[in-house]
C-alpha positions, -999 to +999 in steps of 0.1 A: +082-244+155+108-263+130+086-257+101+078-218+113+114-212+117+127-206+081+094-182+073+104-160+103+141-161+104+156-126+086+172-128+055+212-119+058+230-097+030+252-125+021+223-149+016+219-129-019+239-129-050+263-097-051+243-079-078+212-081-055+232-073-027+244-040-040+207-031-050+198-038-016+219-014-003+209+016-023+171+001-017+174+005+021+187+041+018+158+049-004+135+032+023+149+046+055+144+082+040+107+073+027+100+060+063+110+092+080+087+111+052+056+085+056+058+082+095+056+117+101+025+123+078+009+094+069-003+087+104-017+121+113-036+137+081-071+121+090-064+132+126-052+171+116-081+172+089-107+161+113-096+177+148-071+208+136-088+218+103-123+208+113-131+185+083-166+170+081-173+133+072-182+143+037-148+160+031-128+131+043-148+110+019-141+136-012-105+130-001-104+093-003-128+092-034-107+119-052-074+099-044-092+070-056-103+087-088-065+091-098-062+055-096-089+053-129-061+067-151-036+038-144-043+022-174-037+056-195-007+055-176+004+025-180+006+036-221+025+065-212+052+049-187+080+033-206+084-003-190+118-005-206+128+022-189+106+022-157+131+040-134+124+079-143+086+071-139+091+062-102+117+087-096+102+123-108+066+119-099+076+111-064+096+138-061+070+160-068+041+145-050+061+144-017+077+180-023+038+195-027+042+191+018+067+219+018+037+241+011+016+226+041+029+257+063+007+277+044-025+258+048-052+269+076-085+255+061-094+215+051-099+221+017-061+231+007-048+205+025-071+179+006-059+192-025-022+186-014-028+149-005-051+144-036-024+162-059+001+137-043-019+107-051-021+115-085+014+119-091+022+088-071-002+069-095+021+073-122+046+056-105+025+026-094+032+004-125+066+018-130+074+007-095+063-029-104+086-029-135+112-018-116+109-046-090+111-070-118+139-057-133+161-053-102+152-083-085+156-122-098+128-142-093+141-164-068+153-139-045+127-111-051+103-120-019+132-124+006+148-093-009+121-070-010+111-081+024+144-075+040+143-039+026+111-033+043+120-049+078+148-024+076+120+006+071+098-011+099+128-009+124+132+026+118+094+036+117+091+019+154+115+044+164+099+075+148+064+065+157+075+067+193+086+102+186+063+118+157+037+124+181+056+144+206+075+162+176+042+174+160+031+184+195+064+204+201+074+219+165+036+220+150+024+194+124+028+221+097+065+223+096+069+189+106+050+178+076+070+202+054+105+186+068+089+154+059+086+164+024+121+175+018+129+139+035+104+124+006+121+142-018+157+132-011+145+096-011+131+100-046+161+115-059+184+086-041+165+057-061+179+072-091+211+051-080+188+017-081+209-006-108+178-011-131+194-035-162+194-016-199+168-023-219+172-050-243+139-045-264+142-026-292+133+012-293+099+005-312+085-020-292+048-018-292+034-008-261+000-021-250-030-005-260-058+003-234-082-021-252-059-048-245-069-048-210-105-059-215-086-090-235-062-098-205-092-098-178-114-120-205-088-144-214-067-150-181-088-166-156-064-168-125-058-130-134-098-129-131-101-148-099-074-125-082-095-095-094-127-104-078-114-113-045-095-080-043-123-061-056-145-073-025-119-072+004-105-036-010-141-024-011-143-033+027-110-013+030-125+018+014-155+019+033-136+023+069-117+053+053-143+083+067-150+065+095-115+059+114-105+096+118-141+104+135-136+071+155-100+084+170-108+123+171-146+123+180-153+090+204-120+079+217-108+117+220-071+105+206-041+129+208-015+130+182+011+113+209-014+085+212-017+081+177+018+080+174+022+053+202-003+030+181+017+035+150+050+024+166+029-010+176+019-009+142+054-007+128+065-036+152+038-054+134+050-044+100+088-060+111+075-093+116+050-089+087+078-081+061+097-115+070+068-140+071+056-124+037+084-122+017+095-159+028+061-172+026+061-160-010+091-172-022+083-207-009+050-208-022+041-184-045+022-148-042-014-164-050-024-181-022-004-161+002-029-136-006-054-156+012-039-152+044-033-118+042-070-114+034-080-137+065-061-120+087-072-081+071-109-094+083-099-089+123-094-051+116-128-042+111-138-065+140-117-048+164-124-010+154-162-019+155-157-032+191-134-003+200-163+020+190-193+000+207-176-003+243-143+012+246-133+045+267-094+047+257-075+047+222-053+023+238-083-008+228-069+001+190-038-015+196-049-049+186-063-029+153-031-015+146-013-047+148-038-065+122-042-034+098-001-032+097+001-069+091-026-066+064-013-032+048+025-051+049+007-081+031-009-061+006+023-039+001+045-071-005+023-099-015+001-077-043+030-063-060+046-097-065+014-111-075+011-085-104+049-099-112+041-134-111+004-131-132+017-106-155+052-121-166+082-106-177+069-082-201+035-076-187+040-066-153+033-029-154-001-035-175-012-059-152-005-037-122-022-011-140-055-031-143-057-039-108-049-002-096-076+010-121-104-013-102-088+000-069-097+035-082-138+022-091-144+007-056-125+037-042-144+061-060-172+047-046-163+033-010-159+063+011-190+082+000-207+046+010-192+049+044-205+083+052-237+076+041-236+047+064-222+070+096-250+095+087-277+073+090-262+041+113-236+056+129-196+049+127-198+014+145-222+006+115-194+011+089-170-013+102-195-045+102-205-036+064-166-037+061-160-069+079-187-087+058-169-073+022-137-082+035-146-117+047-163-122+013-130-111-008-108-138+018-139-163+005-132-158-033-095-157-024-096-193-008-111-205-041-089-190-067-058-201-044-071-236-045-082-239-083-048-228-095-025-251-083+004-242-107+012-213-086+017-236-056+036-262-075+058-241-096+059-203-079+081-189-112+056-201-137+034-169-151-007-169-162+005-167-197-022-142-201-028-119-230-011-085-236+029-015-072+055+036-037+029+026-023+009-009-034-012-014-002-031+018-015-035+005-048-042-035-036-072-021-016 
């Protein structure tokens, strides 16, 4: 227990340097507003598409794959984004993406809502590489994991209470108006992020931005990064395969209501509270690359629980374990993967490394949901989770290999890979 306590103990604000404390205060307010937006929308979109609007398995797959196709633009967007001044590329795309939810009261069929979600994903993709650059510039390496983890702990605390009430709000006010109000809160979060103290750029204005052709050279020459990408590709493919299955499992097999989904989200938010503490301190103590192995091993539990629930359960409450495991997994992907890109890319290449990883997420995301839908049509919902578990276990095995074969990340966490040339990083990492 004494060895675990430093990892589980929450970070106090006074433990950080004054500049970091100022950044954390602003970041917390951004996180709280974003939590309100995400907590009122994200857990319910699949259920609403299936139960309220009658979306088919293929429409759910189109949503997932179209969103993944947006990620394929990441390398081009990384060239557009000015990583010396990344904050505007975080603020304005996310402002527009969340503003689309104001249109939801006028939606009565599946395809318009799919369009809103895909367009929002496209604009959020612009912010992905820029978000990693903002974190790298705002928080110093020695305090980065604990600082980002502390901000997310506050968000998780808010998410617990919100998840308990969100299902009731959707039932009382109607999901269309709740989504519209959530969009306004998300827009406010984006505007608040303008206050983050990103240092002034020191590079000359004419500094060269990386060419698209540099991406292949990075992957070819940076062996550690290549291993991380291989493990991520296998693991993330399992996550994407499950995407069209879960709304069907909830709506058709377990007959879940919005209130029950909200309570499951509350359990996940409670797990995220612990996860942010654990992952942040683990990264600061050991570095992000070996921490990915723990994230992957934990994530394999998620499809196994879903498989068991779909096979023999009669109530949604059996998914409590899946909600906890999935939340810990996504919390780890959100935090650890972003910090891994910062470590691997170094000071000047964080945005490019994040863009390469996000582009590969788009490749597997473009294919995975359609594979999942095909498996559903031919073998049933439960078979999808067995396929996902196999892919994710393979990714965990690869992660074990690259963690053991890259000792410099364990011995010298601040050291980067020295290669050539994330808000929502959980999505990009998967």
